[in-house]
C-alpha positions in Angstrom: -35.3 16.2 78.2 -34.6 19.7 79.4 -36.5 22.5 77.7 -33.7 24.1 76.7 -31.9 21.2 75.1 -34.9 20.3 73.2 -33.5 19.2 69.4 -34.3 21.0 66.7 -36.3 19.8 63.5 -34.2 17.2 61.9 -32.0 18.9 59.6 -30.1 17.6 56.9 -26.7 18.0 58.2 -24.5 15.2 59.5 -24.8 16.2 63.5 -27.7 15.8 65.4 -27.0 16.2 69.4 -29.8 16.2 72.3 -30.6 14.8 75.9 -32.0 11.1 75.8 -33.0 9.1 78.8 -30.4 5.8 78.4 -31.4 2.7 80.5 -27.9 2.1 83.1 -29.2 -0.8 85.2 -32.1 -2.1 87.4 -30.8 0.0 90.3 -30.5 3.4 88.5 -33.0 2.9 85.6 -33.1 5.6 83.0 -30.4 7.9 83.4 -30.3 11.1 81.3 -27.4 11.6 79.2 -26.0 13.8 76.2 -26.2 12.2 72.5 -24.3 13.2 69.8 -24.8 11.6 66.5 -21.9 12.5 63.4 -20.6 11.0 60.5 -22.4 7.6 61.2 -21.6 7.4 65.0 -23.7 7.6 67.7 -21.9 8.5 71.0 -23.1 9.6 74.7 -21.5 11.3 77.4 -22.9 12.3 80.9 -22.8 15.9 80.4 -21.9 18.2 77.6 -18.7 19.2 79.2 -17.6 15.2 78.6 -17.2 15.9 75.2 -14.0 17.2 74.7 -12.4 14.6 76.8 -14.5 11.4 78.0 -16.6 9.5 75.8 -18.8 6.9 77.2 -19.6 4.6 74.3 -20.0 5.0 70.6 -22.1 2.6 68.1 -21.5 2.7 64.4 -24.8 2.9 62.6 -24.0 1.3 59.3 -24.3 -2.2 60.9 -27.1 -1.1 63.5 -30.4 -2.0 63.7 -33.0 0.4 65.2 -36.7 -0.5 66.3 -39.3 1.1 68.2 -40.6 -0.4 71.6 -43.6 2.2 72.2 -44.7 5.9 72.1 -41.2 6.9 73.7 -39.0 3.9 73.4 -36.5 2.8 70.9 -33.8 0.6 70.6 -30.4 0.6 68.7 -28.3 -2.2 68.5 -25.4 -3.6 66.1 -25.9 -7.1 66.6 -23.1 -7.4 69.4 -22.3 -6.5 72.8 -23.6 -2.8 72.2 -27.6 -1.9 72.6 -28.9 1.2 73.7 -31.9 1.1 75.5 -33.2 4.6 75.0 -36.6 6.8 75.9 -37.3 10.2 74.6 -39.6 12.7 76.6 -42.7 12.2 74.1 -43.3 10.5 70.8 -42.6 13.7 68.8 -38.9 14.1 70.5 -38.7 10.1 69.9 -39.5 10.5 66.1 -37.1 13.3 65.7 -34.6 10.9 67.0 -35.7 8.2 64.8 -35.7 10.1 61.7 -32.2 11.1 62.3 -30.7 8.0 63.1 -32.4 6.6 59.6 -30.4 9.2 57.7 -27.6 9.0 59.6 -27.7 4.9 59.0 -28.4 5.0 54.9 -25.4 8.0 54.7 -22.8 5.6 56.6 -24.3 2.6 54.7 -23.4 4.4 51.2 -20.3 5.7 52.4 -19.0 2.3 53.8 -20.1 0.7 50.0 -18.0 3.8 48.2 -15.2 2.8 50.4 -15.1 -0.6 49.5 -15.7 0.0 45.9 -13.4 2.9 45.5 -10.4 1.1 44.4 -12.1 -0.6 41.1 -14.1 3.0 40.6 -11.6 5.7 40.6 -7.4 5.7 39.9 -5.3 5.6 42.6 -4.7 9.3 44.2 -0.9 8.4 43.5 -1.3 7.7 40.2 0.5 9.8 37.9 -1.6 12.5 36.0 -2.0 13.1 32.5 -1.0 16.5 31.3 -3.9 18.7 30.9 -6.1 16.9 33.5 -5.5 19.9 36.4 -3.6 17.7 38.4 -5.0 15.3 41.2 -6.0 17.9 43.7 -8.7 19.2 40.9 -9.8 15.7 40.4 -10.3 14.8 44.2 -12.3 18.1 44.4 -14.2 17.2 41.7 -14.9 13.5 43.3 -15.8 15.1 46.5 -18.5 17.1 45.0 -20.2 14.6 43.5 -20.2 12.1 46.6 -21.6 15.2 48.3 -24.4 15.6 45.2 -25.1 12.1 45.9 -25.4 12.3 49.2 -27.8 14.9 49.1 -30.1 13.0 46.9 -30.1 10.4 48.8 -31.1 12.2 51.9 -33.7 13.5 49.7 -34.8 9.9 49.0 -34.7 8.6 52.5 -36.8 12.0 53.8 -39.3 10.9 51.0 -39.9 7.6 52.3 -40.2 8.7 56.0 -42.9 11.5 54.6 -45.0 8.8 53.0 -44.6 6.5 56.1 -45.5 9.3 58.3 -48.4 10.5 55.8 -50.2 6.9 55.8 -49.9 6.5 59.4 -51.7 10.2 59.8 -54.0 9.0 57.0 -55.1 6.2 59.4 -55.6 8.1 62.5 -57.8 10.7 60.7 -59.8 7.4 59.0 -60.4 6.3 62.9 -61.2 9.6 63.8 -64.1 9.8 61.7 -65.3 6.6 62.2 -65.8 7.4 65.8 -68.4 8.8 67.4 -68.5 11.3 70.4 -67.2 9.3 73.5 -64.6 9.4 76.1 -62.0 8.1 73.3 -62.8 11.4 70.9 -60.0 13.1 73.2 -57.3 11.0 72.9 -57.7 10.2 69.3 -57.3 14.0 68.7 -54.4 14.5 70.9 -53.1 11.6 68.7 -53.8 13.1 65.4 -52.6 16.1 66.6 -49.4 14.5 67.6 -49.2 12.9 64.2 -49.4 15.6 62.3 -47.0 17.4 64.2 -44.6 14.5 63.2 -45.4 14.9 59.5 -44.7 18.8 59.7 -41.4 18.3 61.2 -40.4 15.7 58.5 -41.8 17.8 55.8 -39.5 20.7 56.9 -37.0 18.4 56.5 -37.4 17.3 53.2 -37.7 21.2 52.1 -34.0 21.6 54.1 -32.6 19.3 52.3 -34.2 20.2 49.2 -32.8 23.8 49.5 -29.3 22.6 50.4 -28.9 20.3 47.7 -30.2 23.1 45.1 -27.7 25.5 46.4 -24.8 23.0 46.3 -25.6 22.3 42.6 -25.9 25.7 41.4 -22.6 27.0 43.2 -20.6 23.9 41.7 -22.5 24.3 38.4 -21.0 27.8 38.3 -17.1 27.0 39.0 -17.7 23.9 36.6 -18.9 25.9 34.0 -15.7 28.3 34.6 -13.8 25.3 34.7 -14.6 23.7 31.3 -14.5 27.2 30.1 -10.6 27.8 30.9 -10.1 24.0 29.7 -11.4 24.5 26.1 -9.2 28.1 26.0 -6.3 26.4 27.1 -6.7 22.9 24.7 -7.2 25.8 21.5 -4.2 27.2 22.7 -2.2 23.7 22.7 -3.7 22.9 19.6 -2.4 25.7 17.7 1.1 25.8 19.0 1.2 22.1 17.9 0.5 23.1 14.7 2.8 25.7 14.9 5.5 23.1 15.5 4.3 20.7 13.1 4.9 23.0 10.3 8.3 24.1 11.4 9.2 20.4 11.9 8.3 19.9 8.0 10.0 22.7 6.7 12.9 22.0 8.6 12.9 18.2 7.1 12.5 19.3 4.0 15.1 21.7 4.0 17.3 19.1 5.2 16.2 16.9 2.4 16.9 19.1 0.1 20.8 19.7 1.5 21.2 16.0 1.4 20.3 15.9 -2.2 22.6 18.8 -3.3 25.5 17.3 -1.5 24.8 13.5 -2.7 27.4 11.4 -4.6 27.3 11.0 -8.4 26.4 7.4 -7.7 23.3 8.3 -5.6 19.9 7.2 -6.3 17.9 10.6 -5.9 16.4 12.0 -9.1 17.2 15.7 -9.7 14.8 18.8 -10.7 11.2 18.0 -10.6 12.0 14.4 -9.3 12.3 15.9 -5.7 9.0 17.6 -5.6 7.9 14.6 -6.5 9.3 12.2 -3.9 7.9 15.1 -1.5 4.6 15.1 -2.2 4.3 11.2 -2.4 6.0 10.6 1.1 2.8 13.3 2.2 0.3 11.3 0.6 2.0 8.1 2.6 0.5 7.2 6.2 2.7 4.7 8.7 0.7 2.2 10.6 2.3 0.3 14.1 0.7 -2.8 14.4 1.8 -5.8 17.0 1.5 -8.9 14.6 1.1 -12.4 15.2 1.3 -13.7 11.5 4.7 -14.9 10.1 7.2 -12.5 9.1 6.3 -9.5 6.2 8.0 -9.3 3.2 8.2 -5.6 0.9 4.8 -5.5 -0.8 5.0 -4.4 -4.5 3.4 -1.0 -5.7 0.7 -0.8 -7.6 0.8 0.4 -11.4 0.0 4.2 -10.9 2.2 4.5 -7.8 5.1 2.6 -9.6 5.2 5.1 -12.5 5.2 8.1 -10.6 7.9 7.2 -7.7 9.8 3.9 -9.4 13.0 5.9 -9.0 12.3 6.9 -5.5 11.4 3.7 -4.2 13.8 1.6 -5.4 14.0 -0.4 -2.6 10.6 -2.1 -3.0 10.1 -5.4 -4.3 8.9 -5.0 -7.8 7.7 -8.3 -8.1 3.9 -8.3 -9.1 1.5 -10.9 -7.9 -1.6 -11.7 -10.2 -4.3 -10.6 -8.0 -2.5 -7.2 -7.8 -2.2 -6.5 -11.5 -6.1 -6.3 -11.8 -6.5 -4.3 -8.7 -8.0 -0.8 -8.8 -8.3 1.4 -5.9 -11.3 3.2 -6.3 -13.7 0.4 -6.8 -12.5 -0.9 -3.3 -13.4 2.2 -1.7 -17.1 2.5 -2.6 -17.9 0.5 -5.6 -21.3 1.8 -7.3 -22.3 -0.8 -9.8 -25.1 0.5 -12.6 -27.7 1.9 -11.1 -29.9 0.3 -13.5 -29.4 -3.3 -12.3 -30.6 -2.5 -9.1 -34.1 -3.5 -7.8 -36.9 -1.4 -6.5 -38.2 -2.1 -3.3 -42.1 -3.5 -4.6 -43.5 -3.6 -0.7 -43.2 -0.4 1.6 -42.0 -1.5 5.3 -43.0 0.0 8.3 -40.5 2.7 9.5 -41.9 2.8 13.5 -42.6 -0.1 16.3 -45.1 1.4 19.6 -42.7 3.2 21.6 -41.0 1.3 24.5 -43.4 1.5 28.0 -41.5 3.1 31.3 -41.3 -0.1 33.2 -39.1 0.3 35.9 -37.7 -3.1 37.2 -34.3 -4.1 39.6 -32.2 -6.4 37.5 -30.0 -6.5 40.1 -32.9 -8.3 42.2 -33.2 -11.0 39.6 -29.2 -11.4 38.5 -28.2 -11.5 42.3 -29.0 -15.4 42.6 -27.2 -16.3 38.9 -24.0 -15.2 39.2 -22.1 -18.3 37.5 -25.1 -19.6 35.7 -25.8 -20.0 31.9 -27.7 -17.3 30.6 -29.9 -19.6 28.8 -31.1 -21.0 31.7 -32.0 -17.8 33.6 -35.9 -16.9 33.5 -36.0 -13.3 32.8 -39.3 -11.2 32.1 -39.8 -9.3 29.2 -38.8 -6.1 31.0 -35.0 -6.9 29.7 -36.2 -8.0 26.2 -36.2 -6.6 23.2 -39.1 -7.3 20.9 -37.4 -9.7 18.5 -35.9 -13.2 18.8 -32.1 -14.3 18.5 -33.4 -15.7 14.9 -34.0 -12.6 14.1 -30.7 -10.6 15.5 -28.9 -13.2 13.6 -30.8 -12.6 10.5 -29.7 -8.8 11.4 -26.1 -9.3 10.2 -27.4 -9.1 6.6 -28.3 -5.2 7.5 -24.6 -4.3 5.2 -25.5 -7.4 2.4 -24.2 -5.1 0.0 -20.6 -5.3 0.7 -21.1 -9.2 0.2 -22.6 -7.9 -3.4 -19.3 -6.0 -4.3 -17.4 -8.9 -2.9 -18.7 -11.3 -5.4 -17.6 -8.7 -8.1 -14.6 -8.3 -7.2 -11.6 -9.5 -9.7 -9.1 -10.0 -7.0 -9.3 -12.1 -3.7 -7.3 -9.5 -1.8 -10.1 -7.0 -2.8 -13.0 -9.6 -1.7 -11.2 -10.3 1.5 -11.4 -6.7 2.4 -14.9 -6.6 1.5 -15.6 -9.8 3.6 -13.6 -8.2 6.7 -15.7 -5.2 6.8 -18.9 -7.3 6.3 -17.9 -9.6 9.6 -17.1 -6.0 11.1 -20.5 -4.2 10.2 -23.2 -7.1 12.1 -21.7 -5.6 15.4 -22.7 -2.0 14.2 -26.1 -2.6 15.8 -25.4 -3.7 18.8 -23.6 -0.7 20.3 -26.9 0.9 21.9 -28.7 -2.3 22.2 -28.7 -3.6 25.5 -31.9 -5.1 25.6 -31.7 -9.5 25.3 -33.4 -11.2 22.3 -36.1 -13.5 23.3 -34.3 -17.6 23.3 -36.2 -19.0 20.2 -38.0 -22.1 21.3 -36.9 -25.8 19.8 -38.3 -25.8 16.3 -38.8 -22.1 15.9 -38.1 -20.5 12.3 -37.3 -17.2 10.7 -37.8 -16.4 7.3 -36.0 -13.2 5.7 -37.6 -12.8 1.8 -35.5 -9.7 0.3 -35.3 -11.4 -2.9 -36.8 -8.7 -5.0 -35.6 -5.7 -3.0 -31.7 -6.8 -2.2 -31.8 -10.5 -4.2 -31.1 -12.8 -1.2 -33.5 -15.4 0.9 -32.6 -16.3 4.5 -33.9 -18.7 7.0 -33.4 -19.3 10.5 -33.8 -22.3 12.5 -34.0 -23.2 16.3 -32.4 -26.6 16.0 -31.0 -27.4 20.1 -32.6 -25.7 23.0 -29.6 -26.8 25.5 -27.4 -25.6 24.4 -29.2 -23.3 22.5 -28.3 -23.5 18.5 -29.5 -21.7 16.1 -28.7 -22.6 12.5 -29.0 -19.7 9.6 -28.6 -19.9 5.6 -28.9 -17.3 3.1 -29.2 -17.5 -0.8 -28.3 -14.3 -2.8 -29.0 -13.9 -6.6 -25.9 -11.8 -6.8 -23.3 -14.6 -6.5 -22.8 -15.8 -2.8 -24.4 -17.6 -0.4 -23.6 -17.5 3.7 -24.8 -20.4 6.3 -23.7 -20.5 10.0 -24.6 -22.5 13.5 -23.9 -20.1 16.5 -24.0 -21.6 19.9 -24.4 -19.0 22.4 -22.1 -19.6 25.8 -22.8 -17.0 28.6 -21.5 -16.3 32.0 -22.4 -13.6 34.2 -20.1 -12.4 36.5 -21.5 -10.0 38.6 -20.6 -7.0 37.4 -20.3 -7.9 33.7 -22.1 -10.4 31.4 -20.3 -12.3 28.9 -21.8 -14.0 26.0 -19.1 -16.3 23.7 -21.1 -16.9 20.2 -19.5 -20.8 19.5 -19.4 -21.7 15.7 -18.5 -21.1 12.2 -19.4 -18.7 9.5 -19.1 -19.5 6.2 -19.2 -17.3 2.8 -19.2 -18.9 -0.4 -19.1 -16.9 -4.1 -20.1 -19.0 -6.7 -18.0 -17.2 -9.6 -14.9 -17.3 -8.2 -15.5 -20.5 -6.1 -14.0 -18.4 -2.9 -14.7 -20.1 0.3 -14.7 -17.8 3.5 -14.6 -18.9 7.5 -14.4 -16.9 10.6 -15.8 -16.9 13.7 -17.3 -14.0 16.1 -15.7 -12.3 18.8 -16.8 -11.7 22.6 -19.8 -9.3 23.6 -19.7 -8.3 27.3 -22.4 -6.3 28.7 -20.9 -3.8 31.7 -22.7 -2.3 35.0 -25.1 -4.9 35.4 -25.3 -4.0 39.2 -25.5 -0.4 39.2 -25.1 2.5 36.3 -26.1 2.6 32.5 -25.7 -0.5 30.7 -23.2 -0.9 27.9 -21.6 -2.9 25.0 -18.3 -3.9 24.6 -16.8 -6.3 21.6 -13.3 -7.8 22.0 -11.4 -10.6 21.1 -9.6 -11.6 17.4 -11.0 -12.7 14.1 -9.0 -14.8 11.5 -11.0 -14.4 8.0 -9.4 -17.3 5.7 -9.9 -18.2 2.4 -9.9 -21.8 1.9 -9.3 -21.6 -1.9 -6.5 -19.2 -2.2 -5.0 -19.5 1.0 -5.3 -15.7 2.1 -5.7 -14.4 5.6 -7.2 -11.4 7.6 -6.5 -11.0 10.9 -8.8 -8.5 12.8 -8.3 -7.3 16.2 -11.3 -5.6 18.1 -9.5 -3.8 21.2 -11.4 -4.2 24.4 -12.1 -0.8 26.1 -9.7 0.5 28.6 -10.0 3.5 30.7 -6.5 4.3 30.5 -6.1 4.0 26.5 -5.4 6.9 24.3 -7.0 4.7 21.2 -10.3 5.3 20.1 -13.0 3.5 21.6 -14.3 0.5 19.7 -11.3 0.3 17.8 -11.0 -2.6 15.2 -7.3 -3.2 13.1 -6.5 -5.9 10.8 -3.9 -7.2 8.1 -4.9 -8.6 4.9 -2.2 -11.4 3.6 -1.8 -13.5 1.0 -0.8 -17.3 1.4 2.7 -16.3 1.4 2.2 -13.9 4.2 2.5 -10.7 2.6 1.0 -7.9 4.2 -1.3 -6.1 0.7 -3.7 -4.0 2.9 -4.5 -2.6 6.2 -7.6 -2.6 8.0 -8.9 0.0 10.4 -11.9 1.9 11.9 -14.3 1.3 14.8 -17.2 -1.4 14.7 -19.7 0.9 15.8 -19.1 3.6 13.0 -17.0 2.8 9.8 -13.9 0.6 8.3 -11.1 1.9 6.1 -8.4 0.4 4.3 -5.0 1.6 3.2 -2.8 -0.1 0.3 0.4 -1.6 2.0 3.3 0.0 0.1 6.2 -1.2 2.2 6.8 -3.0 5.5 9.4 -3.4 8.0 9.6 -4.9 11.8 12.1 -4.1 14.4 14.5 -7.3 14.0 15.6 -10.2 12.0 13.6 -13.2 13.8 10.0 -12.2 13.0 8.6 -15.9 13.7 7.5 -15.4 17.3 5.1 -12.4 16.4 6.3 -10.2 18.6 7.8 -7.7 17.0 6.5 -3.8 16.0 5.9 -4.3 12.2 5.4 -0.9 10.8 3.4 -0.7 7.4 3.9 2.5 5.0 0.5 2.8 3.5 -1.5 5.0 1.0 -3.8 7.2 1.8 -6.9 5.5 3.6 -10.1 5.3 1.7 -13.8 4.2 3.2 -15.0 0.6 2.7 -17.7 0.4 5.0 -19.6 2.8 6.9 -22.5 2.6 9.4 -26.1 3.4 8.2 -27.8 6.5 10.5 -30.6 5.6 13.5 -34.1 6.1 12.5 -35.7 9.4 13.6 -37.2 8.6 17.0 -34.8 5.5 17.6 -34.3 5.6 21.4 -37.9 5.1 21.8 -38.1 2.1 19.7 -35.2 -0.2 21.4 -32.8 1.5 19.1 -33.7 -0.4 16.6 -32.0 0.3 13.1 -34.2 0.6 9.9 -33.8 -3.6 9.1 -34.4 -4.3 12.7 -38.0 -2.4 12.6 -39.1 -4.5 9.8 -38.1 -7.9 11.3 -40.9 -8.8 13.3 -43.4 -6.9 10.7 -46.7 -9.5 10.2 -46.3 -11.4 6.9 -48.8 -13.3 5.3 -47.7 -17.1 4.0 -45.1 -17.7 6.5 -44.6 -20.8 8.4 -46.6 -21.2 11.9 -43.3 -21.6 13.6 -42.0 -18.2 12.4 -40.9 -15.7 15.4 -43.4 -13.1 13.7 -46.1 -15.4 15.0 -44.5 -16.2 18.6 -47.8 -14.5 20.5 -45.3 -13.4 23.8 -42.9 -10.9 21.6 -45.8 -9.6 19.5 -47.5 -8.7 23.0 -44.5 -7.0 23.7 -44.2 -5.0 20.9 -47.7 -3.5 21.3 -46.4 -2.5 24.9 -48.5 -5.4 27.0 -46.0 -6.4 29.0 -47.7 -8.2 31.8 -49.5 -10.2 29.1 -46.4 -11.1 27.6 -44.9 -12.2 30.8 -47.8 -14.5 31.2 -47.5 -15.8 27.8 -43.8 -16.7 28.0 -44.4 -18.8 31.1 -46.8 -20.2 29.1 -44.9 -21.1 26.2 -41.5 -22.3 28.5 -43.5 -24.5 30.0 -45.5 -26.0 27.0 -41.3 -26.6 25.5 -40.6 -28.4 28.9 -43.5 -30.6 28.4 -43.0 -31.5 24.9 -39.3 -32.5 25.7 -39.8 -34.4 28.4 -42.7 -36.6 26.5 -39.7 -36.8 23.7 -37.0 -37.9 26.1 -39.3 -40.3 27.1 -40.1 -41.7 23.8 -36.2 -41.6 23.0 -35.5 -43.6 26.1 -37.9 -46.0 25.4 -36.6 -46.5 21.9 -33.0 -46.8 23.2 -33.7 -49.4 25.7 -35.8 -51.8 23.1 -32.9 -51.7 20.5 -30.1 -51.6 22.7 -31.0 -53.4 25.8 -27.3 -53.9 27.3 -26.8 -49.9 27.3 -30.4 -49.2 28.9 -30.7 -46.0 30.5 -32.9 -45.7 33.6 -35.6 -42.5 32.2 -34.5 -40.6 35.6 -31.0 -40.3 33.9 -32.7 -38.0 31.3 -32.8 -35.0 34.1 -29.5 -34.8 33.7 -28.9 -31.6 31.1 -26.0 -33.0 29.6 -27.7 -35.6 28.0 -30.9 -33.4 26.8 -29.5 -33.3 23.3 -27.4 -36.6 23.7 -28.1 -38.9 20.9 -30.9 -40.4 23.1 -33.1 -37.2 22.0 -34.6 -38.0 18.9 -35.3 -34.3 18.0 -34.7 -33.4 14.2 -34.5 -30.1 12.5 -37.1 -29.9 10.1 -35.2 -27.4 7.5 -31.7 -28.5 8.4 -29.8 -31.7 9.0 -26.7 -32.6 10.9 -23.7 -33.2 8.9 -19.7 -33.0 9.1 -18.5 -29.9 7.8 -16.1 -30.6 4.9 -13.9 -27.4 5.6 -13.7 -27.2 9.5 -14.6 -31.0 10.4 -17.1 -29.6 13.1 -20.6 -31.4 13.3 -23.1 -28.7 12.0 -26.7 -28.1 10.8 -26.7 -27.7 6.9 -29.8 -26.2 5.1 -31.4 -29.2 3.3 -33.4 -27.4 1.4 -37.3 -27.9 0.7 -38.9 -24.7 2.8 -39.5 -22.1 -0.3 -41.0 -24.6 -1.9 -43.0 -25.1 1.2 -44.0 -22.0 1.1 -45.0 -21.5 -2.5 -47.0 -24.6 -2.3 -48.5 -23.3 1.3 -48.6 -26.9 2.8 -47.0 -26.7 6.3 -48.6 -30.0 7.8 -45.0 -30.8 8.6 -44.3 -27.9 11.2 -44.7 -28.7 14.3 -47.1 -26.9 16.9 -44.8 -24.6 19.3 -46.9 -21.7 20.1 
């Protein structure tokens, strides 16, 4: 290379130029060429004058490989016909080019990946822009600035890797120098150390320059964004003030028109004179209207409650005055938040813990594990505890009882429709604990149990048992002293789709109230975990729930709206309608599954068409003012360092005396994880899983022998039982300890129902029949 064209130390910019010797052929050998590195492309020319008109060759670094032959030579190849054999003047010059090429290669690969995913990540530039968003040019400017900042961060990361690499090489050279005696090789080693120190200095300078550029760019854009944000805030305030004025004017005009119409009405008009006008106007102000897409039979007019009927009968004569027996006893106030006599509340006798050890800061790449598991069942993917939370799926099921007081109030309700509102709120409340909980619960071992005895504090006792392993199924039974029972058997079906993980709980939940003998059933919705590959994990709930009272025929249809980037509705929205057996709508439920639920009494319903049997018409409900029926409890202080556990979740794995040997609290790998000893927990998890496999193989072998001896004509070879579909077939003789398999009389499903005996065994303290699973 010529001295006057020696490249400067590697800058963090996108362009790099200089003279390099390129191998041409065996006759001419290496010839000097002018190389230009720009935007991920490496081009060369015979002279600098050719840059404007003649390019001799170009190679895309996004798919190229860069290798080093010796101190001065290096090779660039794209795996095809293009291969450049290059030679620098010295090792320092070669390393400058290698550093620049590696930075450009990383940046080109990122740009190519962003281009492939741009259709999913960002809206189309041609898409219409909503008012107040600043237009497409502003959005493009923000996206461009974000990409530039991200590129600078990646430059810092690449430079950091290079510094580490060169620093290690320098350290090795220094170590070799220390071990040398003063011989003839000392001079060569000293020169080598000097060259490597120079390389390290060049890369360090590049790192410093990249940091300086990034900081300056971030400061510049930060000031611009602050000004833009302030302008947007001021504009929003002005729009809100204008909208409020328009609303007041509209209301004033509407009242004036109504008064004029009443003054000019004929003698047979149903409008009341004098004070009646004011009452009608006030009542209209109290009513709210909901639009919902209904999939139920056509809805007819719902009668008003007695208090509303007295005040507004003359103005709502179009309403049906027929009253249902359940509505006669209905009072709005108890349904909002009915507070029973405090003298009956039970005071906790045991102080529960309020903290667990903080979550350690272990880094692990989820994609490195999940990329080979696309399309597989989640329960069959071997996962380290780094992605778990220190509770089992049985304890997660028991966490559904966080808001058990909703069922306590439902048991005391005199109206079946009021009771349905509480049950619906309870079904939604079980998802409130999942909003920040991206950790995976431990898969329970077969035969594992979990008891939650809160009889003295809250009046209920809960028992879960893992009754099947493939597919994983857990049976759950709760009995309360306050007049209700709850049971469910949940089988989790899950699929990993690359960008997201879908978890589909299968099974029916039953709630039975002793006093009224009302029997409710419903199922769970689909849980989706997003951003598996890149970004921050977040959870969404979507689907529909039909809650049925099999005693009275009442129904409640709940819809969990999936998250949509383009939706104007509030996120995590839940809506529902409570109907009697005749299809009459009595209540509208609305809210979010992560915060609260409200109910509104339906006063009138109408639809846009005569035929409502198709469920496609938009039904308009006129309702009373909404009242709150459930609100999520705040998280404990410091929950972000404790896996975002709720107050109840913090106590689930608290050690207790007298529980069964198979209880999840005694599971060693889960306990080690809670204590922050994750490496030991991973080793213990592998031991437990291998022990479970050995027990299962022995059980299948025994079942195969019994089946062969009893039915020789249908004998199956022992190797057949390696088929996963047969591992829980009737040939597997495993039977749950506390639950028995039978046919459900309500749903007709084969389920496991609690057969009794657990709490009596606990009182005796005799656990001889429990298997050794830990």
